[in-house]
N, C-alpha and C positions, 0 to 999 in steps of 0.2 A: 298672294291672293288665292282663294280657294278655287280649285278646279270643279266647276259645277256641271258643265254640259254632259260629260260622259256618265256620271252617276244618275243624273236626271233622265237621260236617254235610256239607260238600262232599266231604271225603275218603271218608266212608262211602257217600254217594250214588254217587260214581264207582266204588267197589269193588262195591257191592251190586247195581246195576242189571243187570249181565250175568247175575246169578244169579236174576233175575226179581223182585227186590224193587222196590216202588214207594214213592216218598215221598208220604205222605198230605198232602193239601192242608190247610193250617192252620198254626198258630204253633209246633206241637211237632214235634220231629224223629223222627217214626215212619217206619221203613222196613218195609213190609209185603209179604208174599207169601201169596197165598191158593191153597190146593190143593183142587181138586174142589168149590169153593164151600162147603167145610165146615171146613177147617183153616186157621188163621191163624198165621203165623210173623212175629214182630216183633223187630226190632233197633232200639235207640234208645240214648240216653244221658241220664243224670240229672246235674243240678247239685247236688252235695252241699255245701250252703252252708258256706263256710269251708274246705272240703277239696279241692274240685275237681270235675272232670267224669268220670263213670264210665260206660263203655259196657256195656250189659246187653242181654239178650234174653228172649223169652218165647214160649210156645205157648198157643194157645186154639183152641176150636172154636165153631161157631155154636150148639152145644147147651149151651154153658156160660153164664157170666155175660154180662151186657150189655156189648157192645164199644163203648167210647166214646173215640175218639181226640181229642175236644175237651178231654179232661182231660189234665193233665200226666203224664209218666212217673212222677212221684212218687206221684200218686193212683191210678195203675194198678199200683202196686208189689205188690199182692196176687197178681198173676199174671205180671207181667214181672219175674221174680225169678231168672233163670238167670245168676247171676254166674259169670264165667269160671272161677274156682277150683273151684267146686262141680262144674260139668260136667267140668272137666279131671280132677278126682280120680276121678269115676265112670268116665270113659273109661280112666284109668290102671289102676284096679282091674280093669276088664274085661279088660285086656291083660296081666294078671299083673305089674303094676307097671311095665311098659315102654310107652313111647309114642314114636313117631317124630317128635314135635314138641317144641320146647323148652318147658320148664315156664314157663307165663306168670306174670307178676305181675298184680295187678289193674291194668287199664289206666286208672289214675287220673291225670288231667292236672291238676296243682296250679295254683291261680290265680296264684301268683307265680313260675311256671316261668321259667327264664332263656331268653332268646331263642335262644341256641345249642342248647338242649335241646328246643325246642318241636316241631320237625319230627320228631325221633326219637320223641317221645311220641305224636304223631299216628300215626306208622307202627306203634308198638307196639299202639295201640288197634285199628287196622285189621287187623294181623297176628293179634291174638288172636281177632277175629271170623273171620278166614280159617281159622285153625288149629283152633279149638275150636267156636264156635257154628255155623258153616256146615256142617261135617261132622256135627255132632250133629243138626241139622235135616234133613240129607239122608236120614236114616233114616226120616223120616215121609213116607209116600206115600199112606196111606189111614187109615181109622179104626182098624183093628187095630194098625197100626204106631204110630199115635198113642197108643193105650193102652199099648203096650209102652214107648214113650218116657216116658210119665208114670210107669210102674212103675219105671223105672230112675232117672229124674232128679227126679221130684216126685210120689211116690206118693200123698201126701195129697190131691192134686187129685181123685183118683178116689173119695174117701170118699163113701159113701152116708149120707144123713141121714134120720132119721125123717120130717122135713118135706120133701116133695119139692121145694118151691120153694127150700129152703136148699142144695140140691146145687150144687157148683161145676161140675166136669166129670164128676161122678158118673153123670149120665144116659148117658154113653158106654157104661157097662157094659151097659145094656139094648140098645144097638145092636150091640154087638160079640159078646157071649157068647150063644150060641144056647140054652143051657139051664143049669139050676142046677148040674149036674155039672161042666160046663166052668168055670164061674165059681168053684166050690168048689175045683177042682183048681188054678186060678191063684192063689187066695188062699193055699192051703197051700204052694204052691211059693214064693211070696213070703215067707211066714212062715219056712220052712226056710232060705231064702237069707239072711234077716236073722239067724237064729241062727248060721249059719256066719260071717257077716261080723263079728258081735259077738265071737265066740270068737277070730277072727283078730286083731281089734283089741285084745282083752284080752292075747293072747299077745305082741303087739308093744308093749304098755304104753301104747296110745293111749286106752284106756278103763279107768278106775279102778273096775272092778267086782270084787266078791268072787264066788265061785261062787254064794252065796246071792242076791246082787244079780242075777246072770245068770238064775237059775232063776225069780225073781220077775218079772223083765222078760219072760222067755219065756212065762210063764203069762198075764201081762196081754195080751201081743200075741196069744196064742192066743184069749183071750176076745174081743178086738177082731175077729179074723178070723171067729169064729163069729157075732158080731153082724152083721157085714157080709153074711155068707152068709144069715142070717135075713132081713135087710132086702131083699136081692136076691130071695129066694124070694117074699116077701110082695108086693113092689111090681112085679115084672117085667111082669105083664099088666094092671096097673091102668089104668083110663081116665085117671086123673090124670097118670100118667107119660107116656102117649102125648100127652095134651093139652099138657103142659109142654114136651115135645120139639118139638112142632109150633110152639108159641108162640115159643120161643126162636129156633128156626131162622128163622122169618119175620121176627122183630124184628131179628136180627143181619144177615141178608142185606140187609134194608132199610137198615140203618146203613152197611154196607160199600158199597152202591151210592151212597148219599148222599155218602159220602166219596171216591167215585171210585176205590175199590180194586178192585172187580169191575164 
């Protein structure tokens, strides 16, 4: 069986270091870039047992879940989940179906890959990072652009929970939106955008919705948006929110310093 992890790790390290990514000390192949001591960009790969090695990426902040690079990418998969195809499709839709980069395949390097195909597979994995993940991450320069990134690529990360400690990146809402009106405006823009996207997918035959299905889904998403606005309104000035933000920030900065990332 071909030894894949070391050559792939070395190729990613060589490519990513000029972009400011650092290899985390430890057994797992995490390449990390920290922006303003708040935003954490990660590129790594997973060994999908029996299938091969898949290069993936993720975004987090010190205000989200506990960052732990001593865990494998598999167990951090709840946030390191930006598979190339999903990001690519979002970017393609944003550009009216056109993109100046080749459509990528999932950069899966199979365990029984032939020797003559191995180097090409490594290059495909690196090129997908170059053409898809790095440009997507380049949009994130501060917390407002981080929230915009989540809204485009992984909106569920920003979900507000009735239990403040259950939030993933939802606490970012309280740091970015100055008042209820602005948050409400963004929630409704997102709702309307999703309506248009679903109608377009129905038109192209990509979603098997009847008009009744669409209206039911639309109503459910509106109720969800209203619930999110209610939670934002109730929680935004609570001492519990402020305490949780401070606790997470201190914990994760300590973690990043211990792992020599900052």
